[in-house]
C-alpha positions as CSV (number, residue, x, y, z in Angstrom):
1,X,141.4,95.4,97.4
2,X,138.8,93.4,95.6
3,X,137.3,90.3,97.2
4,X,138.0,87.2,95.1
5,X,135.0,85.2,94.0
6,X,134.4,81.9,95.9
7,X,135.8,79.1,93.8
8,X,133.5,76.7,92.1
9,X,135.1,73.8,94.1
10,X,134.4,75.7,97.4
11,X,130.9,76.5,96.3
12,X,130.2,72.9,95.5
13,X,131.7,71.8,98.8
14,X,129.5,74.3,100.7
15,X,126.2,73.7,99.0
16,X,126.6,70.3,97.4
17,X,126.8,69.6,93.7
18,X,123.1,68.8,93.4
19,X,122.0,72.2,94.8
20,X,124.0,74.4,92.4
21,X,121.3,74.3,89.7
22,X,118.8,75.6,92.2
23,X,120.9,77.8,94.5
24,X,122.8,79.5,91.7
25,X,119.5,80.7,90.3
26,X,119.1,82.9,93.3
27,X,122.3,84.9,93.0
28,X,120.6,88.2,92.3
29,X,124.0,89.7,91.2
30,X,124.7,91.0,87.7
31,X,127.4,89.7,85.4
32,X,127.7,93.2,84.1
33,X,126.8,96.7,85.4
34,X,126.1,98.0,81.9
35,X,122.3,97.7,82.2
36,X,122.2,99.7,85.4
37,X,124.7,102.4,84.4
38,X,122.1,104.2,82.3
39,X,119.9,104.5,85.3
40,X,122.5,106.8,87.0
41,X,121.8,109.6,84.5
42,X,118.8,110.9,86.4
43,X,121.0,111.7,89.4
44,X,123.5,114.0,87.8
45,X,122.6,117.0,89.9
46,X,121.8,115.1,93.0
47,X,122.2,116.8,96.4
48,X,123.9,115.2,99.3
49,X,121.5,113.5,101.7
50,X,121.6,114.9,105.3
51,X,123.2,113.0,108.2
52,X,121.2,112.3,111.3
53,X,117.8,112.5,109.6
54,X,117.0,108.8,108.9
55,X,113.5,107.7,109.7
56,X,113.4,104.7,112.0
57,X,110.7,102.1,112.8
58,X,110.6,100.2,116.1
59,X,110.2,96.4,115.8
60,X,107.2,95.7,118.0
61,X,108.6,92.3,119.1
62,X,112.3,92.9,119.7
63,X,112.0,96.7,120.2
64,X,114.8,97.2,117.7
65,X,115.1,100.7,116.2
66,X,115.4,99.8,112.5
67,X,116.2,102.2,109.6
68,X,113.4,102.5,107.1
69,X,115.9,102.0,104.4
70,X,117.5,98.5,104.4
71,X,120.5,97.5,102.3
72,X,119.8,94.4,100.2
73,X,123.2,92.8,99.5
74,X,122.1,91.0,96.4
75,X,123.2,93.4,93.6
76,X,126.7,94.0,94.7
77,X,129.0,96.1,92.4
78,X,131.5,94.3,90.2
79,X,134.9,95.3,88.9
80,X,134.7,96.7,85.4
81,X,134.9,94.0,82.7
82,X,135.3,91.4,85.3
83,X,133.5,88.6,87.1
84,X,134.9,89.6,90.4
85,X,133.0,91.6,93.0
86,X,134.4,95.0,93.9
87,X,135.0,94.7,97.7
88,X,136.5,98.2,98.0
89,X,133.4,99.8,96.5
90,X,131.1,97.5,98.6
91,X,132.9,98.8,101.7
92,X,132.5,102.4,100.7
93,X,128.8,101.9,100.0
94,X,128.2,100.2,103.4
95,X,130.3,102.9,105.2
96,X,128.2,105.7,103.6
97,X,125.0,103.9,104.3
98,X,125.9,103.5,108.0
99,X,127.1,107.1,108.3
100,X,123.6,108.2,107.1
101,X,121.7,105.9,109.4
102,X,121.2,102.7,107.6
103,X,121.4,99.8,110.1
104,X,119.7,96.8,108.4
105,X,121.7,94.7,106.0
106,X,120.0,91.7,104.2
107,X,121.9,88.9,102.5
108,X,121.7,85.1,101.8
109,X,124.1,82.2,101.4
110,X,123.2,82.0,97.7
111,X,123.3,85.6,96.7
112,X,126.1,86.7,94.3
113,X,127.3,83.2,93.6
114,X,127.7,82.5,97.3
115,X,129.9,85.6,97.9
116,X,127.3,88.0,99.4
117,X,127.5,86.9,103.0
118,X,131.3,87.0,103.0
119,X,131.4,90.5,101.3
120,X,128.8,91.7,103.8
121,X,130.8,90.4,106.7
122,X,134.0,92.1,105.5
123,X,132.2,95.4,105.0
124,X,130.4,95.4,108.4
125,X,133.4,94.1,110.4
126,X,134.9,97.5,111.0
127,X,131.7,98.8,112.5
128,X,130.6,98.1,116.1
129,X,128.4,95.0,116.2
130,X,125.7,97.0,118.1
131,X,125.5,99.6,115.2
132,X,123.8,97.3,112.7
133,X,121.3,94.4,112.3
134,X,122.2,91.6,109.9
135,X,119.6,89.5,108.2
136,X,120.3,86.3,106.3
137,X,118.3,83.2,105.3
138,X,118.1,79.5,105.4
139,X,118.2,79.0,101.6
140,X,117.8,75.2,101.6
141,X,116.0,75.1,98.2
142,X,117.6,71.9,97.0
143,X,116.3,68.6,98.3
144,X,119.9,67.6,99.3
145,X,119.5,70.3,102.0
146,X,116.1,69.1,103.3
147,X,117.9,67.4,106.2
148,X,118.5,68.8,109.7
149,X,122.2,68.3,109.4
150,X,122.6,70.1,106.1
151,X,120.4,73.0,107.2
152,X,122.3,73.4,110.4
153,X,125.5,73.4,108.4
154,X,124.2,76.2,106.2
155,X,123.0,78.2,109.3
156,X,126.4,78.0,111.1
157,X,128.3,78.8,107.9
158,X,126.3,82.0,107.6
159,X,127.5,83.1,111.0
160,X,131.1,82.2,110.0
161,X,130.9,84.1,106.7
162,X,129.3,87.1,108.3
163,X,131.8,87.0,111.2
164,X,129.1,87.2,113.8
165,X,128.0,85.0,116.7
166,X,124.3,85.8,116.5
167,X,121.9,86.7,113.7
168,X,119.5,89.6,114.2
169,X,116.9,88.6,111.6
170,X,116.8,85.0,110.3
171,X,114.4,84.0,107.5
172,X,113.1,80.8,106.0
173,X,113.9,81.7,102.4
174,X,111.2,82.1,99.8
175,X,108.5,79.9,101.2
176,X,105.3,79.2,99.3
177,X,106.7,78.3,95.9
178,X,106.3,74.6,96.3
179,X,103.1,74.6,98.3
180,X,102.5,73.5,101.9
181,X,103.8,70.0,101.4
182,X,107.2,71.2,100.3
183,X,107.3,73.7,103.2
184,X,106.8,70.9,105.7
185,X,109.5,68.8,104.1
186,X,112.0,71.7,104.2
187,X,111.3,72.8,107.7
188,X,108.8,70.8,109.8
189,X,109.3,67.0,109.1
190,X,113.1,67.2,109.4
191,X,113.1,69.1,112.8
192,X,114.6,72.3,111.3
193,X,111.9,74.5,112.8
194,X,112.3,73.0,116.3
195,X,116.1,73.6,116.0
196,X,115.6,77.3,114.9
197,X,113.1,77.9,117.7
198,X,115.7,76.7,120.2
199,X,118.3,78.9,118.6
200,X,116.0,81.9,119.0
201,X,115.4,80.9,122.7
202,X,119.2,80.8,123.2
203,X,119.6,84.3,121.6
204,X,121.7,83.2,118.6
205,X,118.7,84.2,116.4
206,X,117.1,87.4,117.7
207,X,114.2,87.5,115.3
208,X,112.8,84.7,113.2
209,X,110.6,85.1,110.1
210,X,110.2,84.1,106.5
211,X,110.1,85.6,103.1
212,X,107.1,84.7,101.0
213,X,106.5,84.0,97.3
214,X,103.9,81.9,95.7
215,X,101.0,79.9,97.2
216,X,99.0,82.2,99.5
217,X,97.7,79.0,101.2
218,X,101.2,78.6,102.7
219,X,101.2,82.2,103.9
220,X,97.8,81.8,105.5
221,X,98.8,78.5,107.2
222,X,102.0,80.0,108.6
223,X,100.1,83.0,110.1
224,X,97.6,80.5,111.6
225,X,100.6,79.0,113.5
226,X,101.5,82.3,115.1
227,X,100.8,81.1,118.6
228,X,103.2,78.2,118.0
229,X,106.0,79.9,116.0
230,X,105.7,83.5,117.0
231,X,106.9,85.0,113.8
232,X,108.8,88.2,114.6
233,X,108.6,89.6,111.1
234,X,107.7,88.5,107.5
235,X,109.3,89.7,104.3
236,X,106.8,90.4,101.4
237,X,106.8,92.0,98.0
238,X,105.1,95.4,98.3
239,X,105.0,98.2,95.8
240,X,102.3,100.4,94.3
241,X,101.8,98.0,91.3
242,X,101.5,94.9,93.4
243,X,99.2,96.5,96.0
244,X,96.0,95.8,94.1
245,X,97.2,94.4,90.8
246,X,99.6,91.5,91.5
247,X,97.0,89.0,90.7
248,X,96.1,90.8,87.4
249,X,99.7,90.7,86.3
250,X,99.9,87.0,87.2
251,X,97.0,84.9,88.5
252,X,99.4,83.0,90.8
253,X,100.5,86.1,92.7
254,X,98.8,87.6,95.7
255,X,98.0,91.3,96.1
256,X,100.4,93.1,98.6
257,X,97.3,94.8,100.2
258,X,96.2,91.3,101.4
259,X,99.6,90.2,102.7
260,X,100.3,93.5,104.4
261,X,96.8,93.7,106.1
262,X,97.0,90.2,107.4
263,X,100.4,90.9,109.0
264,X,99.3,94.4,110.3
265,X,96.1,92.9,111.9
266,X,98.4,90.5,113.9
267,X,101.0,93.0,114.8
268,X,103.7,91.3,112.7
269,X,106.2,93.8,111.1
270,X,106.5,93.7,107.4
271,X,109.9,93.8,105.7
272,X,109.5,95.0,102.1
273,X,111.3,93.5,99.2
274,X,111.0,94.6,95.5
275,X,109.8,98.2,96.2
276,X,110.9,98.9,92.6
277,X,110.0,95.5,91.1
278,X,113.6,95.0,90.1
279,X,113.8,98.5,88.6
280,X,110.6,98.3,86.6
281,X,109.1,101.2,88.6
282,X,112.2,103.3,88.0
283,X,112.2,102.9,84.2
284,X,108.6,103.8,83.3
285,X,107.2,105.0,79.9
286,X,107.8,108.7,79.4
287,X,104.1,109.7,79.7
288,X,104.0,108.1,83.2
289,X,107.3,109.8,84.1
290,X,105.7,113.1,83.0
291,X,102.8,112.5,85.3
292,X,105.1,111.8,88.3
293,X,107.2,114.9,87.5
294,X,104.0,116.9,87.3
295,X,103.4,116.0,91.0
296,X,106.9,117.1,92.0
297,X,109.6,117.7,89.4
298,X,112.4,117.6,92.0
299,X,111.6,114.0,93.0
300,X,113.2,111.0,91.1
301,X,110.9,108.4,89.6
302,X,112.2,105.8,92.0
303,X,111.6,108.0,95.0
304,X,107.8,107.7,94.6
305,X,107.9,103.9,94.9
306,X,110.1,104.1,98.0
307,X,107.9,106.8,99.7
308,X,104.9,104.7,98.8
309,X,106.3,101.6,100.5
310,X,107.5,103.5,103.5
311,X,104.2,105.3,104.1
312,X,102.6,102.1,105.4
313,X,103.0,102.2,109.1
314,X,103.4,98.4,109.5
315,X,106.6,98.4,107.3
316,X,109.7,97.9,109.4
317,X,112.2,98.5,106.6
318,X,112.3,98.7,102.8
319,X,115.1,96.7,101.1
320,X,116.9,98.0,98.1
321,X,119.8,96.3,96.2
322,X,121.9,99.4,95.6
323,X,124.7,98.9,93.2
324,X,125.6,102.6,92.7
325,X,126.3,105.4,95.1
326,X,123.7,107.5,93.2
327,X,121.0,105.0,94.0
328,X,122.0,104.9,97.6
329,X,121.9,108.7,97.9
330,X,118.5,108.9,96.2
331,X,117.0,106.3,98.5
332,X,118.5,108.1,101.5
333,X,116.9,111.3,100.3
334,X,113.5,109.5,100.3
335,X,113.9,108.4,103.9
336,X,116.1,111.1,105.6
337,X,113.5,111.8,106.7
338,X,110.4,110.2,105.1
339,X,107.8,112.6,104.0
340,X,104.7,110.3,103.9
341,X,102.5,110.4,100.8
342,X,99.1,111.8,101.3
343,X,95.9,109.9,100.4
344,X,95.6,111.5,97.0
345,X,99.2,110.7,96.1
346,X,98.7,107.1,97.3
347,X,95.6,106.8,95.1
348,X,97.5,108.2,92.1
349,X,100.2,105.6,92.4
350,X,98.3,102.4,93.4
351,X,95.3,103.0,91.2
352,X,95.8,105.4,88.3
353,X,99.5,104.8,87.5
354,X,99.3,101.1,88.5
355,X,96.4,100.6,86.1
356,X,98.3,102.2,83.3
357,X,101.3,99.9,83.9
358,X,99.0,96.9,83.9
359,X,97.6,98.1,80.6
360,X,101.0,97.8,79.1
361,X,100.8,94.0,79.5
362,X,104.6,93.8,79.9
363,X,106.3,90.5,80.9
364,X,106.5,90.9,84.7
365,X,110.2,90.3,84.9
366,X,112.1,92.0,87.8
367,X,115.5,91.0,86.5
368,X,116.1,89.2,89.8
369,X,118.2,86.5,88.0
370,X,116.4,83.8,90.0
371,X,115.8,81.8,86.8
372,X,119.5,81.8,86.0
373,X,121.7,80.1,84.9
374,X,119.9,78.5,82.0
375,X,121.4,75.1,81.2
376,X,121.3,76.1,77.5
377,X,123.0,79.5,78.0
378,X,119.9,81.7,77.4
379,X,120.0,85.1,79.0
380,X,116.4,85.1,80.1
381,X,116.2,88.3,82.1
382,X,118.1,90.4,79.5
383,X,115.6,89.2,76.8
384,X,112.6,90.1,78.8
385,X,114.0,93.5,80.0
386,X,114.9,94.4,76.4
387,X,111.4,93.5,75.2
388,X,109.7,95.5,78.0
389,X,112.0,98.5,77.4
390,X,111.1,98.7,73.8
391,X,107.4,98.3,74.5
392,X,107.5,101.0,77.2
393,X,109.3,103.4,74.8
394,X,106.8,102.7,72.1
395,X,109.4,101.4,69.7
396,X,108.2,97.8,69.3
397,X,107.8,97.2,65.5
398,X,104.2,96.0,65.1
399,X,104.1,95.9,61.3
400,X,100.9,96.9,59.5
401,X,99.8,100.4,60.7
402,X,103.2,101.2,62.1
403,X,104.5,104.2,60.1
404,X,108.0,103.7,61.5
405,X,108.1,100.0,61.2
406,X,111.3,99.7,59.3
407,X,113.1,102.0,61.7
408,X,111.8,100.2,64.8
409,X,112.4,96.8,63.3
410,X,116.1,97.6,62.7
411,X,116.5,99.3,66.2
412,X,115.0,96.2,67.9
413,X,117.1,93.6,66.1
414,X,120.3,95.7,66.4
415,X,119.8,96.5,70.1
416,X,118.9,92.9,70.9
417,X,122.3,91.8,69.4
418,X,124.1,94.3,71.6
419,X,122.3,93.3,74.8
420,X,122.0,89.6,74.2
421,X,124.7,87.6,72.3
422,X,123.4,85.6,69.5
423,X,124.0,82.2,71.2
424,X,122.0,83.4,74.3
425,X,118.8,84.4,72.4
426,X,115.4,82.8,72.8
427,X,115.6,80.5,69.8
428,X,118.0,78.4,71.8
429,X,115.2,77.5,74.3
430,X,114.2,73.9,74.2
431,X,111.2,74.4,76.6
432,X,112.8,72.2,79.3
433,X,111.1,74.3,82.0
434,X,113.9,74.2,84.5
435,X,113.7,77.9,85.0
436,X,110.0,78.3,85.7
437,X,109.7,77.0,89.2
438,X,112.3,79.5,90.5
439,X,110.5,82.6,89.2
440,X,109.1,84.7,92.1
441,X,106.7,86.4,89.6
442,X,105.4,83.0,88.3
443,X,106.2,83.9,84.7
444,X,105.6,81.1,82.2
445,X,109.2,81.6,81.1
446,X,109.4,79.0,78.2
447,X,106.1,80.2,76.8
448,X,107.2,83.9,76.9
449,X,110.5,83.0,75.3
450,X,108.7,81.1,72.5
451,X,106.5,84.1,71.9
452,X,109.4,86.5,71.7
453,X,111.3,84.1,69.4
454,X,108.3,84.0,67.1
455,X,108.1,87.8,67.2
456,X,111.8,88.0,66.3
457,X,111.4,85.5,63.4
458,X,108.5,87.6,62.1
459,X,110.7,90.6,62.1
460,X,113.5,88.8,60.2
461,X,111.1,87.5,57.6
462,X,109.2,90.7,57.0
463,X,111.5,93.7,56.4
464,X,108.6,95.7,55.0
465,X,106.1,95.2,57.8
466,X,103.7,92.5,56.5
467,X,103.5,91.0,59.9
468,X,101.5,88.0,61.2
469,X,99.4,90.1,63.7
């Protein structure tokens, strides 16, 4: 039986009307599964992953034996042609994951329009509490929640929705984006950190950590406070593109190699998010796919990214938001058991292939949906994903010098209309900038939308390819 969505009235009551504009941007869940359905094609002849072969890592602080594959409950499946989440399918995915050794489930009060924790709790309830670790977050993004009372309310509501009386891994959600001053207002000045430390001491929080995006100064400061706060783990973005090229993609990002090594040197386990960069490392240009298939034709494109993340010894678990059984099975095959990459393979990924991807100069959008909803209805991620896809496939109509310009021009405009309704396209952007602060990749969203809008207008004005550059 499908789980009904939380009502808007209940959502407002839980988070406060003022926080919806912020919290709703962090839903992570899709309105439609159509974009992801095409990604299933690669797994047609997929073999069944073995049972009892999961690779585990031991948490150096709590001594938990954690599955290397963690289930990110932020891209939950939805019923066809519906805005409701498919609880029956969610239950089946969780059951299959647990059967094959997955024991780490990561959620948040604001994922999937506020439904993720509840759906996760329902799916896990049938399993013994000792058979899984649940991770959730204090997602107090909105200033209305920068009080001790509101933060405590959110914390206790998480346990209620998850149907648990303790949380295994609790995170301060997405710190760094607003700088150190904002961090102190969210967690220090209001007494929230003191409260959470007491909750850990009481055993209701077993491990306390934070997820990081943004200002590396905040990251460094938090690690400097290790004697005071004793971080049990830290969640970072790590993949073979971000390892050495995060700051080349966006100057405001920090290379994963730095983040990981700082944690490793202190003995703090790393929890990995975005191993596929929201799917970007699973949908690569064909010439890069051919290079990976040349290394091992039996491996999926995505598996290389998962094996890369898992090869680092300091990684406790690698999170993946798995909407389809095919994706879950493929990731299980990567970690049941993990066959670590050798030095040459690591170099091929984080240097050669990463450099090629950087050279594409794509918009670094992970389709995480954190920028949504746009107050003017623009489907920001879909616009960026469509542009990148055409660029990767070599079908962007460039105009002068493009022998297939007319064909590519028509393909781009027609496919854009199919992916993004007319009233949700970039020409509706008024450059308000509300979306930009919420982007983990620090994309200058209004600027990029304006550039794509100008590109589209050029296409419409120039059917024969006399382009303006």
